[in-house]
N, C-alpha and C positions, 0 to 999 in steps of 0.2 A: 405517280407516277415519278414522282422526282427525286421522293425518297431512296425509294428502290432503285433507281440507279447509284446513286451518291455510295461509298466506297462506307469500311465500317470506318475510319481514323476520320472522313469528311465529318459521318452523323454524329460519332463523339463531339468531333470538335465543332456544332455547331449548334450542340446543347449545349456543354461549357459557357459559349458567344452569348450566349441565349443569355445565360445566367450571368455572366460579367455584364451587359448589358443594360441588368436590370439592375443587378448589384450599382453600378456607376451610376445611372441615375435617380437612384433612391441618395448613393450617396452626394449629389449634386444636388437636388432638392433638401434634404435636410443640411447641407452646409447655409445653401441661401435660407432660409428658413429660419436658421439659429442666426444667422451671419444678424437679418433682422430685428430678430430676437433682443440679439446682446446691444443692437443700436438702439432699439424703444426704450432697452433697459436703462440704459447709461442715460440716454438723452432724459429721463425721466427722473431721475435720481439727480442729475444737476440740476435741473431745471431745480424741480424740490428744494436741495442741498443750495441755491442763488436765494430761491424764494425766500425760504427761513432766514440765511444771513443777512438778508438787506430789512426784513422785518425786525429784527431781535436792535439791529443798527437805528431802523426805526424808535424801538420802542425805548434804548439805552439812551437815546438822544431825547427824546422828549421827558423820561423821568428826569436827565441831569440839569433839563432847559424847570423844570420842574423844582428841584431844589434851588437853582441860581434863583429863581422868580422868588421861591422862600427866603431866600438868602437877603431879598433886594428889598420886599416887604419890612423887613425885621431893623435895616438899616436907618440909621437917621442922617447919613454922612451923602448929602447929593452926589459927590463926587462918585466915591466907592458904588455907589445905584448906576450910576450910568454907565460906569466901568463894564460891574457886572451883567449888565442888563445889553451891552455893547459885545460883550465874547458871549455870553449867551444862545443871542441869535447868533452871531457867527458860528457857533460850534453845532448850531443845530441846526442854522443853512447847508452846510458842509457833510455833514454826517444823511442829509437828503439827498444831497447831489451823487454820494456816495454809492447812497443806496440804489439810487434810479443806473449809475453805470452796472453795476452787480449784475443785476438781473439781466438778459437781453433784450425781452420787452419790457418795456415801462407799460403796456395796458397791464400787466400781471400787479401792477403796488395800483391801478388807477383810483377803486376804495381809499384806500389809504392816502395817496396823494392828495384827495378830492379832501377829507378829510382836515388832513393838514392846512391845507389851505384857510380852509373856517378857523380850524387854532391859533394859526398866524396871524390872523386878522385881528383877535381877541388880542394875543399877545401884544400888535402892532399898536393897539387900545392902554398901552399902561403911560403914564404921565408919570410925572414928578407928582409928588402928591406929601403930605404930612404920612406920618406913621400909621393914625387909625384908617386915613382914607384909602392907603396900598392895602391895610389889610382887609379895608371894606372891599374893597375890588375884588384882591385878591380870594376873598371867599363866595361873594355873590357871584364874579364874572367870572373872571379867570378856571377856576376850583370844574364847576360845570364843561363849560370847554374840553378842560383839560380829562376829564372823564371821560365827554364823547368818543377823544380822540382815543384814548387808552382805548379806549372798550372798540373804537372798527379795527385795532388791529389784530386785538384779540380777534374777535369775528375773522379778518380775512386772514390770520392764522387757522382756526379752525376751518376754515371753506377752507385753505389750501390742504387740509391733512383727508378732509373731505372728499380732496378731488383724487390726489395722492391714492385714495383706494378704490377709488373708484376704477383711475385707469392703470392699478396693478391687477382688479378683475380683468380688465381688457388684456393684460400679457397675461397674465392664467391663459386665456380664451385663443390668444396670439401661441400661444406654448403648446395649447392641446391643437388647434388647427397643423401646429409645424407636425407633430407628431402625427396626423392622419396621413398623408402620404407616406412615410414609415409603414404603418399598421396595412394602409394598402399594398404596397410594394408587397412585401413581406407574405400578403396574401396570392400576390400575382405568382413571385418568386414561387412559392408552394404547388401551383396550379403547374406553374413550368416543370418544377423539379420532377414532377409529378408526371407530365407528357412524357419527358425525359426519360425515365423509369421504363412506365409504357415503351417507347419506341426500345429502349434499348431489350429489355425480356421483348418482344413481337421478331424483332430483325435482329439479334444478336441468341439472348441465352437459349430461348423455343426450340431456335432450329438447330444448334449444337447440340442443345440434349438428344432433340430428336434423330441427328445424324450417329449422336453412342448410341442411344437406343435402339435403332434400324441396324448396325452394323453387330452389335453385340445378338442382335438374334437371328442374324444372317450367320453367323459365326457359330454361334451353340445348338444352334437349333436350324439351321440352311432357312431360314423364312426368309423371303426375295426384300432387297433393299430396295425399300420403293418411299424416299422420302423429299415432302413439298418444300422448295424455298420458295417464299415470293417476294425476294429482292436479286438485284443482279449485284452480288458484294461478294468480298471478298469469301462468305460464308456459302454462297450459289458457287464460286469453284473448289471451295471446301466440298460439298459435297458429292461437284463431280468426277471432283479427282478421288475418292472413295469409291463410288460407280466404277471409274473406270478401273481401280485396281480390281475390283472383285471381279470384272469383268476379265481380266487378265488372268486371274486366278482360276477360273472357270475353263479358258481359254487352253491355258496351261494343266490342269485338269483332266480335260477330256483327251490330249492328245498322247 
């Protein structure tokens, strides 16, 4: 009964308001999901970039220290040995500290930092010896530690890449979830538009067509004007106005 009593303008306005609300809801949900997706993507990129940068710094530092130690064991000058050893240790410690600062969460570098402790203990075991003894220490003791440490760095880099791939898959799923409300809303919007067109046809188009058809039938074949309108709006007023005109025409004709 509510729709029948509403005017044409209100009926059409109500239909467009329903469509507008649906579109507004769709836009709001889409913006919210896209914003979350954008933040997650940026967070993933930043985290991966920082992690790779920090890992590369550590890898470069251990390589530089390896070169420095190789020079040390080949020197016979104890003064230069001590100087190079101190500088290499300082540079390595500084690089390790910088790498830890780059990542927001130091736990991300936990495997590498743990391996670095064992590596540094071996380096600390270096003592001033003869050239032959230094070479033996480098080959038998240090080399294995260096290989284990660099391998742990490479494993960490590989695991980081695998983690990035997994998180990328999660982002793809998030993107799918972000598009799902749009698909559902489009479906709902299609239903609303279909209902809107249905009511426009029932309450507006068909009554006007019936009034026009019945009026033409009366004017051409004198068939009584008999149109039923199931709404109490401008269409009903139009139907009543046509009927009064026909009655006035009949009355004047009978006079």
